[in-house]
Backbone as a printed PyTorch tensor [residue, N CA C, xyz], in Angstrom:
tensor([[[ 92.8810,  89.6760,  97.6340],
         [ 94.2930,  89.2350,  97.8110],
         [ 94.5850,  88.4270,  96.3660]],

        [[ 96.0610,  88.9680,  95.7300],
         [ 96.5050,  88.4930,  94.6930],
         [ 97.7530,  88.0350,  94.6790]],

        [[ 97.8240,  86.5340,  94.8610],
         [ 98.7790,  85.9170,  95.1530],
         [ 99.7460,  85.6550,  93.9060]],

        [[101.0160,  85.8690,  93.7920],
         [101.7610,  85.5640,  92.4650],
         [102.1320,  84.0060,  92.5040]],

        [[102.6770,  83.9450,  93.9320],
         [103.2470,  82.4450,  94.0310],
         [103.2680,  82.3070,  95.4530]],

        [[103.5280,  81.0140,  95.8280],
         [103.7650,  80.6940,  97.6080],
         [104.7770,  79.1700,  97.4070]],

        [[105.6400,  79.4150,  98.2020],
         [106.5930,  78.1950,  98.2700],
         [107.0590,  78.0210,  99.8580]],

        [[107.5400,  76.6550,  99.8420],
         [108.0670,  76.4850, 101.2270],
         [109.5900,  75.8970, 101.1360]],

        [[110.1380,  76.4440, 101.9690],
         [111.5850,  76.2450, 102.2330],
         [111.7590,  75.2650, 103.6010]],

        [[112.4840,  73.9090, 103.4520],
         [112.6420,  72.9440, 104.4200],
         [113.7740,  72.9130, 104.6830]],

        [[114.5860,  73.0910, 106.0520],
         [115.8120,  72.5080, 106.1680],
         [115.9020,  71.7570, 107.2330]],

        [[116.9710,  70.5750, 107.2880],
         [117.1980,  69.9570, 108.3840],
         [118.5730,  69.8270, 108.9390]],

        [[118.8830,  70.5770, 109.9460],
         [120.3030,  70.8710, 110.4640],
         [120.7740,  69.8140, 111.3850]],

        [[121.7990,  69.0070, 110.6880],
         [122.3550,  67.6590, 111.4180],
         [123.5720,  68.0750, 112.0990]],

        [[124.1230,  69.0600, 111.9720],
         [125.1990,  69.5770, 112.6590],
         [125.7490,  71.0540, 112.6150]],

        [[126.4370,  71.4810, 113.4690],
         [126.9740,  72.9200, 113.6650],
         [128.3770,  72.9050, 114.0630]],

        [[129.1760,  73.6470, 113.4270],
         [130.6010,  74.0300, 113.6900],
         [131.4640,  72.7210, 113.8680]],

        [[131.0490,  71.4170, 112.9330],
         [131.6280,  70.2970, 113.0370],
         [131.4790,  69.4430, 113.9440]],

        [[130.1350,  69.4930, 114.8940],
         [129.7460,  68.7380, 115.8280],
         [128.2380,  68.1130, 115.3770]],

        [[127.8490,  67.0320, 115.6540],
         [126.6280,  66.6630, 115.3690],
         [125.7880,  67.2280, 116.2560]],

        [[124.4690,  67.7260, 115.5210],
         [123.4380,  68.4530, 116.7260],
         [122.6880,  67.1310, 117.4610]],

        [[122.5500,  67.8650, 118.6320],
         [121.8150,  67.0030, 119.7550],
         [120.6750,  66.1420, 119.2910]],

        [[120.1880,  66.5410, 118.2160],
         [119.0710,  65.6780, 117.4710],
         [118.9490,  66.6870, 116.0370]],

        [[118.3870,  65.9460, 114.9660],
         [118.2020,  66.9600, 113.8210],
         [116.9600,  68.0050, 114.2980]],

        [[117.2030,  69.1560, 113.4600],
         [116.2600,  70.1830, 113.8150],
         [116.0310,  70.5360, 112.6700]],

        [[114.5560,  70.4280, 112.3390],
         [113.7310,  70.9180, 111.0380],
         [113.2970,  72.1450, 111.2070]],

        [[113.3760,  72.9680, 110.2680],
         [112.7730,  74.5460, 109.8820],
         [112.1410,  74.4490, 108.7290]],

        [[111.1800,  75.1260, 108.7750],
         [110.1090,  75.4650, 107.6930],
         [109.5630,  76.7100, 107.1890]],

        [[110.0060,  77.4170, 106.0340],
         [109.5660,  78.6770, 105.7700],
         [108.1380,  78.4700, 104.7640]],

        [[107.3220,  79.0950, 105.2110],
         [106.2460,  79.4010, 104.3090],
         [106.2650,  80.7970, 103.7280]],

        [[106.3050,  80.9080, 102.5420],
         [106.5230,  82.1940, 101.7810],
         [105.4390,  82.5540, 100.7950]],

        [[104.7490,  83.5240, 100.7370],
         [103.7730,  83.8790,  99.7670],
         [104.3270,  85.4670,  99.1440]],

        [[104.0140,  85.6510,  97.9300],
         [104.6970,  86.7070,  97.0120],
         [102.9550,  87.2420,  96.5960]],

        [[102.6520,  88.3990,  97.0620],
         [101.5630,  89.0530,  96.8800],
         [101.6240,  90.6510,  96.3190]],

        [[100.4250,  90.8050,  95.4150],
         [100.4640,  91.9820,  95.0690],
         [100.1300,  93.2240,  96.1680]],

        [[100.9950,  94.2040,  96.2580],
         [100.7480,  95.5030,  97.0770],
         [ 99.8390,  96.4430,  96.4890]],

        [[ 98.6950,  96.3920,  96.6000],
         [ 97.6850,  96.9170,  95.9780],
         [ 97.8080,  98.6830,  96.5650]],

        [[ 98.6900,  98.6250,  97.4320],
         [ 98.5990, 100.3260,  98.1220],
         [100.0220, 100.7370,  98.0080]],

        [[100.8640, 100.1140,  97.1040],
         [102.0240, 100.6990,  96.4740],
         [102.0960, 102.0600,  95.9480]],

        [[102.9150, 102.9760,  96.4360],
         [102.9620, 104.3050,  95.6270],
         [101.8210, 105.0260,  95.9950]],

        [[100.7850, 104.7620,  96.9570],
         [ 99.7310, 105.5120,  97.0230],
         [ 99.4090, 106.4070,  98.0740]],

        [[100.4560, 106.1770,  99.1900],
         [100.4680, 107.0400, 100.5280],
         [ 99.0780, 106.8110, 101.1050]],

        [[ 98.4550, 105.6030, 101.1180],
         [ 97.3390, 105.5260, 101.9950],
         [ 97.5460, 105.4200, 103.2060]],

        [[ 96.6330, 106.0610, 103.9910],
         [ 96.7750, 106.2990, 105.5580],
         [ 96.1000, 105.0440, 106.3160]],

        [[ 94.7070, 104.6390, 105.8620],
         [ 94.1780, 103.6180, 106.3910],
         [ 94.4850, 102.1300, 105.9410]],

        [[ 95.3040, 101.5050, 106.5720],
         [ 95.8040, 100.2740, 105.9920],
         [ 95.0400,  99.0740, 106.5840]],

        [[ 93.9440,  99.2600, 107.1710],
         [ 92.9850,  98.3290, 107.7250],
         [ 92.5750,  97.0970, 106.7950]],

        [[ 92.6510,  97.6530, 105.5810],
         [ 91.8960,  96.5250, 104.5270],
         [ 93.0890,  95.4260, 104.0560]],

        [[ 94.5030,  95.7550, 104.9090],
         [ 95.3940,  94.7410, 104.7500],
         [ 95.5500,  93.8730, 105.8060]],

        [[ 94.7160,  94.1710, 106.9810],
         [ 94.9300,  93.3070, 108.1030],
         [ 94.4800,  91.8640, 107.7590]],

        [[ 93.3500,  91.6810, 107.0510],
         [ 92.8720,  90.2900, 106.8260],
         [ 93.9530,  89.5090, 106.1380]],

        [[ 94.6780,  90.2580, 105.2500],
         [ 95.6870,  89.3350, 104.2360],
         [ 96.4010,  88.5630, 105.1580]],

        [[ 97.0910,  88.9550, 106.2430],
         [ 97.6960,  88.2190, 107.4730],
         [ 97.1710,  87.0550, 107.4480]],

        [[ 95.8540,  87.3300, 108.1940],
         [ 94.8090,  86.1050, 108.6510],
         [ 94.7310,  85.0250, 107.4330]],

        [[ 94.4560,  85.3900, 106.1370],
         [ 94.1750,  84.1670, 105.4060],
         [ 95.3440,  83.8370, 105.0290]],

        [[ 96.4440,  84.4230, 104.9230],
         [ 97.8670,  83.6640, 104.5090],
         [ 98.1750,  82.8470, 105.8470]],

        [[ 98.0900,  83.1600, 106.8450],
         [ 98.3370,  82.0510, 108.2320],
         [ 97.3550,  81.0280, 108.1960]],

        [[ 96.0140,  81.2740, 107.9610],
         [ 95.2800,  80.0410, 107.8220],
         [ 95.6480,  79.2130, 106.7760]],

        [[ 95.8400,  79.4840, 105.3500],
         [ 96.2520,  78.9730, 104.4530],
         [ 97.6170,  78.1320, 104.4510]],

        [[ 98.6750,  78.8900, 104.9060],
         [100.1380,  78.3710, 104.8120],
         [100.5620,  77.8410, 105.8570]],

        [[100.1870,  78.3020, 107.1420],
         [100.8880,  77.8390, 108.3060],
         [100.7140,  76.4810, 108.9450]],

        [[ 99.4850,  75.7130, 108.7780],
         [ 99.1890,  74.3920, 108.9030],
         [100.1920,  73.7420, 108.1460]],

        [[100.5270,  74.0770, 106.7830],
         [101.3910,  73.2910, 105.6350],
         [102.5950,  73.3010, 106.3200]],

        [[103.1450,  74.3140, 106.8200],
         [104.5840,  74.4520, 107.1490],
         [104.8500,  73.4500, 108.3320]],

        [[103.8020,  73.6120, 109.3210],
         [103.6960,  72.9660, 110.7320],
         [103.8320,  71.3530, 110.0350]],

        [[102.9870,  70.7640, 109.1840],
         [102.9800,  69.4390, 108.6630],
         [104.2080,  68.9140, 108.2420]],

        [[105.1240,  70.0160, 107.7880],
         [106.1910,  69.6240, 107.1390],
         [107.1450,  69.3320, 108.1960]],

        [[107.2180,  69.6590, 109.6260],
         [108.3470,  69.4230, 110.4590],
         [108.2210,  67.9600, 110.9520]],

        [[109.5060,  67.4020, 111.3660],
         [109.7760,  66.1400, 111.6120],
         [109.1420,  66.0570, 113.1340]],

        [[109.0560,  66.7080, 114.0560],
         [108.4550,  66.7860, 115.3280],
         [107.6730,  68.1490, 115.6980]],

        [[106.9940,  68.1130, 116.8490],
         [105.9650,  69.1880, 116.9600],
         [106.5650,  70.6170, 117.0910]],

        [[106.0660,  71.5350, 116.6430],
         [106.4720,  72.8580, 116.7510],
         [107.1640,  73.3790, 118.0200]],

        [[108.2410,  73.7280, 118.1380],
         [108.8000,  74.3370, 119.3270],
         [109.0550,  75.8960, 118.9390]],

        [[108.9650,  76.3330, 117.8670],
         [109.7140,  77.8960, 117.6820],
         [109.0450,  78.6480, 116.6510]],

        [[108.7260,  79.8700, 116.3810],
         [108.1050,  80.3560, 115.2970],
         [108.7770,  81.9450, 115.1540]],

        [[108.3540,  82.1180, 114.0720],
         [108.7490,  83.8410, 113.5850],
         [108.1390,  84.6340, 112.6130]],

        [[108.0990,  85.5140, 112.0340],
         [107.5150,  86.1280, 110.7500],
         [108.1480,  87.1760, 110.2960]],

        [[108.3760,  87.1730, 109.1380],
         [108.9070,  88.5690, 108.4370],
         [108.5090,  88.9300, 107.0580]],

        [[108.4310,  90.3810, 106.7730],
         [108.2100,  90.4380, 105.2050],
         [109.0870,  91.4590, 104.7190]],

        [[109.3060,  91.7250, 103.5690],
         [109.7520,  92.2940, 102.6990],
         [108.8900,  93.0680, 101.8760]],

        [[108.9730,  94.3580, 101.7130],
         [108.0780,  95.2170, 100.8880],
         [108.9940,  95.6980,  99.8700]],

        [[108.5130,  95.5300,  98.5280],
         [108.9580,  96.0300,  97.2080],
         [109.1890,  97.6360,  97.4240]],

        [[110.1160,  98.1650,  96.6900],
         [110.6420,  99.4640,  96.8620],
         [109.5790, 100.5550,  96.5460]],

        [[108.2760, 100.3190,  95.7870],
         [107.2790, 101.1920,  95.5430],
         [106.6210, 101.3260,  96.9470]],

        [[106.5870, 100.2660,  97.6700],
         [105.8110, 100.2070,  98.8370],
         [106.2060, 100.9130, 100.2230]],

        [[105.7250, 100.8160, 101.2660],
         [106.0330, 101.2160, 102.4650],
         [106.2060, 100.1950, 103.7560]],

        [[107.0080, 100.5690, 104.4940],
         [107.3330,  99.7680, 105.5240],
         [105.9480,  99.1740, 106.3290]],

        [[105.0920, 100.2350, 106.6940],
         [103.8090,  99.9780, 107.4450],
         [102.9000,  98.8330, 106.5170]],

        [[103.1180,  98.7100, 105.0520],
         [102.1100,  97.6380, 104.8200],
         [102.7260,  96.3540, 105.0910]],

        [[104.1060,  96.1370, 105.5270],
         [104.5110,  94.7120, 106.2250],
         [103.7880,  94.6110, 107.3760]],

        [[103.9400,  95.8360, 108.4260],
         [103.2700,  95.8150, 109.6110],
         [101.7720,  95.5620, 109.5890]],

        [[101.1410,  95.9200, 108.4670],
         [ 99.6950,  95.5540, 108.4030],
         [ 99.2500,  94.3010, 108.3930]],

        [[100.2740,  93.5120, 107.5570],
         [ 99.9600,  91.9990, 107.1770],
         [100.4290,  91.2210, 108.4470]],

        [[101.6600,  91.6180, 108.9910],
         [102.2640,  90.7350, 110.2860],
         [101.4670,  90.6740, 111.6690]],

        [[101.0530,  92.1380, 111.8970],
         [100.7010,  92.2660, 113.3310],
         [ 99.3090,  92.1740, 113.6630]],

        [[ 98.2440,  92.7580, 112.9210],
         [ 97.0630,  92.6920, 113.6250],
         [ 96.4440,  91.3380, 113.5410]],

        [[ 96.5410,  90.5030, 112.7660],
         [ 95.7860,  89.3260, 112.5510],
         [ 96.3970,  88.1260, 112.2180]],

        [[ 97.6930,  88.1230, 111.7440],
         [ 98.5850,  87.0520, 111.3780],
         [ 98.7490,  86.0370, 112.4990]],

        [[ 98.8810,  86.2420, 113.7190],
         [ 99.2580,  85.9010, 115.0610],
         [ 98.5320,  84.6190, 115.1420]],

        [[ 97.1710,  85.0880, 115.1730],
         [ 96.1360,  83.9070, 115.5600],
         [ 96.0840,  82.7290, 114.9710]],

        [[ 96.2330,  82.8670, 113.4420],
         [ 96.3650,  81.5140, 112.8520],
         [ 97.7330,  80.5350, 113.0860]],

        [[ 98.8810,  81.5590, 113.3380],
         [ 99.9960,  80.9800, 113.3920],
         [ 99.9450,  80.0560, 114.9570]],

        [[ 99.3570,  80.8350, 115.8110],
         [ 99.3550,  80.0320, 116.8920],
         [ 98.5170,  78.9710, 117.0920]],

        [[ 97.5040,  79.1210, 116.2780],
         [ 96.4440,  77.9020, 116.1880],
         [ 97.2010,  76.6970, 115.3130]],

        [[ 98.0580,  77.0200, 114.3440],
         [ 98.6920,  75.9190, 113.7710],
         [ 99.8620,  75.0720, 114.6530]],

        [[100.5300,  75.8030, 115.3500],
         [101.6540,  75.4450, 116.2140],
         [101.0800,  74.9230, 117.8120]],

        [[ 99.7990,  74.8050, 117.7710],
         [ 99.0380,  74.3650, 119.0350],
         [ 99.4970,  75.0640, 120.3600]],

        [[ 99.5500,  76.5370, 120.3060],
         [ 99.7620,  77.1420, 121.6240],
         [100.3390,  78.4190, 121.1030]],

        [[101.3270,  78.7100, 121.9770],
         [101.9610,  80.1980, 121.2670],
         [101.4870,  81.0270, 122.2970]],

        [[102.0880,  80.9640, 123.5800],
         [101.7010,  81.7910, 124.2610],
         [103.0480,  82.9690, 124.2770]],

        [[103.9310,  82.8160, 123.8120],
         [105.1870,  83.8830, 123.7770],
         [104.7440,  84.9290, 122.4060]],

        [[105.2310,  86.1690, 122.5490],
         [105.2220,  86.9890, 121.1250],
         [105.9460,  86.2210, 119.9480]],

        [[105.4100,  86.4960, 118.9180],
         [106.0070,  85.9110, 117.9060],
         [107.1470,  86.8770, 117.1040]],

        [[108.1950,  86.8630, 117.4490],
         [109.4520,  87.6890, 116.6010],
         [109.1550,  87.7280, 115.3440]],

        [[109.5620,  89.0150, 114.8150],
         [109.4730,  89.4000, 113.5910],
         [110.2860,  90.5790, 113.0480]],

        [[110.4240,  90.6140, 111.8940],
         [111.2360,  91.4910, 111.4240],
         [110.7200,  92.1340, 109.7090]],

        [[110.8980,  93.5420, 109.3200],
         [110.3310,  94.0990, 108.0750],
         [111.4170,  94.7140, 107.6200]],

        [[111.3070,  94.8770, 106.2430],
         [112.2790,  95.6920, 105.3920],
         [111.5250,  95.9170, 104.2700]],

        [[112.0770,  97.3110, 103.4860],
         [111.6610,  97.7370, 102.2210],
         [113.2950,  97.2030, 101.5230]],

        [[112.7100,  96.3080, 100.2110],
         [114.0140,  95.9630,  99.4090],
         [113.4920,  95.6520,  98.0690]],

        [[114.7600,  95.3030,  97.5340],
         [114.5270,  94.8410,  95.8000],
         [114.5610,  93.0430,  95.9870]],

        [[114.1480,  92.8410,  94.5910],
         [113.9420,  91.3770,  94.5570],
         [115.2150,  90.8250,  94.8610]],

        [[115.1080,  89.6310,  95.4950],
         [116.3240,  88.6780,  95.7360],
         [116.9970,  89.0170,  97.0480]],

        [[116.6670,  89.9050,  98.0700],
         [116.9150,  90.4950,  99.0080],
         [117.0900,  89.1660, 100.2610]],

        [[117.8530,  89.1500, 100.9030],
         [118.0370,  88.0760, 102.1040],
         [117.0470,  88.7900, 103.1220]],

        [[116.3490,  88.0650, 103.6430],
         [115.8590,  88.3300, 105.1210],
         [116.0210,  87.3320, 106.2520]],

        [[116.5990,  87.6460, 107.3510],
         [116.6200,  86.6650, 108.4970],
         [115.3290,  87.0190, 109.3140]],

        [[114.7360,  85.5340, 109.2410],
         [113.2430,  85.3320, 110.2310],
         [113.7200,  85.2050, 111.4210]],

        [[113.4830,  85.9580, 112.2380],
         [113.7900,  85.7650, 113.8420],
         [112.8740,  84.6350, 114.4280]],

        [[113.4160,  83.6510, 115.0650],
         [112.7530,  82.4670, 115.7010],
         [112.7460,  82.7610, 117.3670]],

        [[111.8910,  82.3440, 118.0860],
         [111.4400,  82.2920, 119.3490],
         [110.8230,  81.1170, 119.4570]],

        [[111.0320,  80.7190, 120.8710],
         [110.2120,  79.4690, 121.5450],
         [108.9200,  79.9540, 121.9160]],

        [[107.8220,  79.3170, 121.0780],
         [106.4540,  79.5560, 120.7530],
         [105.5670,  79.8390, 122.2500]],

        [[106.3180,  79.2720, 123.4320],
         [105.3420,  79.5070, 124.6250],
         [106.4940,  80.2520, 125.6680]],

        [[107.8560,  80.4520, 125.3780],
         [108.2630,  81.0800, 126.5640],
         [109.5010,  81.9860, 125.7540]],

        [[109.5140,  83.2740, 125.9490],
         [110.2040,  84.2240, 125.5870],
         [111.5800,  84.0920, 125.9920]],

        [[111.8430,  83.5270, 127.0610],
         [112.9940,  83.5090, 128.0870],
         [113.6980,  82.0320, 127.6500]],

        [[113.2150,  81.3970, 126.5660],
         [113.9120,  80.1960, 126.4420],
         [114.9410,  80.3860, 125.5480]],

        [[116.4010,  80.6230, 125.9080],
         [117.0340,  80.8180, 124.9230],
         [117.5830,  79.9840, 124.0010]],

        [[117.4830,  78.7230, 123.9990],
         [118.0430,  77.6840, 123.0680],
         [117.0910,  77.7120, 121.6620]],

        [[115.9940,  78.6050, 121.7630],
         [115.1840,  78.6430, 120.5930],
         [115.4580,  80.0200, 120.0040]],

        [[116.0550,  80.8390, 120.3970],
         [116.5380,  82.3490, 119.7850],
         [117.3720,  81.7270, 118.5880]],

        [[116.8680,  82.2430, 117.3720],
         [117.8010,  81.7620, 116.4440],
         [117.0980,  82.7520, 115.1180]],

        [[117.5640,  82.2390, 113.8530],
         [117.1180,  82.8650, 112.6020],
         [116.8170,  82.0170, 111.5560]],

        [[116.0880,  82.0320, 110.8030],
         [116.0100,  81.3790, 109.3290],
         [116.0490,  82.1840, 108.0680]],

        [[117.2520,  82.2320, 107.4170],
         [117.5120,  83.2640, 106.3470],
         [116.7810,  82.5660, 105.3370]],

        [[116.1000,  83.4750, 104.4770],
         [115.4740,  83.0890, 103.1090],
         [115.5420,  84.1240, 102.1850]],

        [[115.1450,  83.8840, 100.9690],
         [115.5910,  84.6240,  99.7520],
         [114.9180,  84.1290,  98.5920]],

        [[113.9180,  84.9280,  97.9110],
         [113.3070,  84.5140,  96.6620],
         [114.0300,  85.5290,  95.7410]],

        [[114.6410,  84.5960,  94.7090],
         [115.3230,  85.5410,  93.7400],
         [114.2950,  86.5930,  92.7360]],

        [[113.0600,  86.3680,  92.6970],
         [112.6680,  87.2320,  91.8300],
         [111.1920,  88.0260,  92.6470]],

        [[111.6570,  88.1410,  93.8650],
         [110.7270,  88.6580,  94.7930],
         [111.4740,  89.6030,  95.9760]],

        [[110.5080,  90.4340,  96.4410],
         [109.5690,  91.1020,  96.0120],
         [110.0400,  91.9180,  94.8790]],

        [[108.7320,  92.0850,  93.7640],
         [108.8950,  93.1660,  92.6230],
         [108.5950,  94.1750,  93.1280]],

        [[108.8620,  95.5190,  92.5410],
         [108.3660,  96.7110,  93.1540],
         [107.1750,  97.0530,  94.0850]],

        [[105.9760,  96.4180,  93.4020],
         [104.7290,  96.3970,  94.0340],
         [104.2820,  95.2380,  94.3500]],

        [[104.9310,  94.6300,  95.0860],
         [104.5550,  93.4580,  95.7860],
         [105.2160,  93.3230,  97.4960]],

        [[104.7480,  92.5270,  97.9300],
         [105.2070,  92.0580,  99.3700],
         [105.6380,  90.5420,  99.6300]],

        [[106.6210,  90.2860,  99.9430],
         [106.9990,  89.1690, 100.2590],
         [107.0970,  88.5440, 101.6340]],

        [[106.0800,  87.8450, 102.3400],
         [105.4530,  87.5260, 103.6470],
         [106.2080,  86.0620, 103.8590]],

        [[106.7940,  85.8030, 104.9960],
         [107.4130,  84.7140, 105.4890],
         [106.7570,  84.2080, 106.9670]],

        [[106.2760,  82.8890, 106.9650],
         [106.2760,  82.6550, 108.2070],
         [107.1480,  81.5000, 108.3830]],

        [[107.9250,  81.2770, 109.6350],
         [108.8410,  80.0890, 109.9180],
         [108.4900,  79.5120, 111.1810]],

        [[108.7800,  78.1370, 111.0140],
         [108.5020,  77.2940, 112.2650],
         [109.5280,  76.3610, 112.4000]],

        [[109.8510,  76.0330, 113.6050],
         [110.9480,  75.1490, 113.7840],
         [110.5580,  74.0400, 114.7450]],

        [[111.1130,  72.8310, 114.8880],
         [110.7010,  71.7390, 115.8840],
         [111.7960,  71.4780, 116.8820]],

        [[112.7970,  72.7130, 116.8180],
         [113.7310,  72.8340, 117.9670],
         [114.5860,  74.0570, 117.7690]],

        [[115.5950,  74.1350, 118.6610],
         [116.4050,  75.3670, 118.9950],
         [117.6270,  75.2980, 118.0350]],

        [[118.6250,  75.8300, 118.2660],
         [119.8610,  75.8300, 117.7660],
         [120.5520,  74.1750, 117.5090]],

        [[121.2110,  73.8840, 116.9010],
         [121.6200,  72.3410, 116.9050],
         [122.4900,  71.9660, 117.9560]],

        [[123.0770,  72.8510, 118.4480],
         [123.8460,  72.6820, 119.8020],
         [123.8970,  73.5460, 121.1310]],

        [[122.7660,  73.7800, 121.3830],
         [122.7320,  74.9200, 122.3690],
         [123.4940,  74.5310, 123.7290]],

        [[124.3190,  75.8100, 124.1770],
         [125.0050,  75.5920, 125.2120],
         [124.8770,  77.1180, 126.0860]],

        [[124.0560,  77.9420, 125.8650],
         [123.7310,  79.2210, 126.4410],
         [122.5250,  79.0690, 127.4730]],

        [[121.6870,  78.3120, 127.1130],
         [120.1490,  78.3450, 127.7950],
         [119.8280,  77.4230, 128.9160]],

        [[118.7740,  77.1150, 128.8710],
         [118.1880,  76.0370, 129.9480],
         [119.2700,  75.5600, 131.0220]],

        [[118.8750,  76.4080, 132.2060],
         [119.5410,  75.8890, 133.4860],
         [120.7250,  76.7470, 133.7110]],

        [[121.1430,  77.4690, 132.9820],
         [122.3790,  78.1000, 132.8720],
         [122.2170,  79.6350, 133.4540]],

        [[122.8460,  80.0330, 134.2840],
         [122.5850,  81.4140, 134.5890],
         [123.1740,  82.4680, 134.0110]],

        [[122.3240,  83.6000, 133.6850],
         [122.7740,  84.3340, 133.1510],
         [122.4960,  86.0040, 133.9640]],

        [[123.1830,  86.9240, 133.4760],
         [123.3780,  87.9500, 134.2560],
         [122.6030,  89.1000, 133.6140]]])
């Protein structure tokens, strides 16, 4: 794996729509920019990419969790493949092996890790979906964290994001204990 750079984005939400948050909510995105050695090649067997997700998760996810103010409650992942790559290159990194180190870092993770992928140019925004790490039906943690790296992904790169949060939305009013149809 050839990494060009890694970066972390930390945000603390203190208010929403003019109302103070129930409590401060911290979100952290661990971002890796790596060379896509399969870009433009039409490779059918993507299994050599599977271990990239495992390595990124083992290296970056514990650091992201350590930056939270409270224990992790929600997580998500995303990737942007540069325009010479293939959407399946993102899937090869995100799905087969990245989940295990993400779950280990958050101390659980019974629920599916929400994800999204796209092929795009450098500087493209991506909304990383977040969901409760243990209960897919916990609506309060259903949210997104938007990230962007101005110079990534370049045409033959992949931008990989792992996001974690120590809470849900700042002022949830549609989950926990409310009836839904």
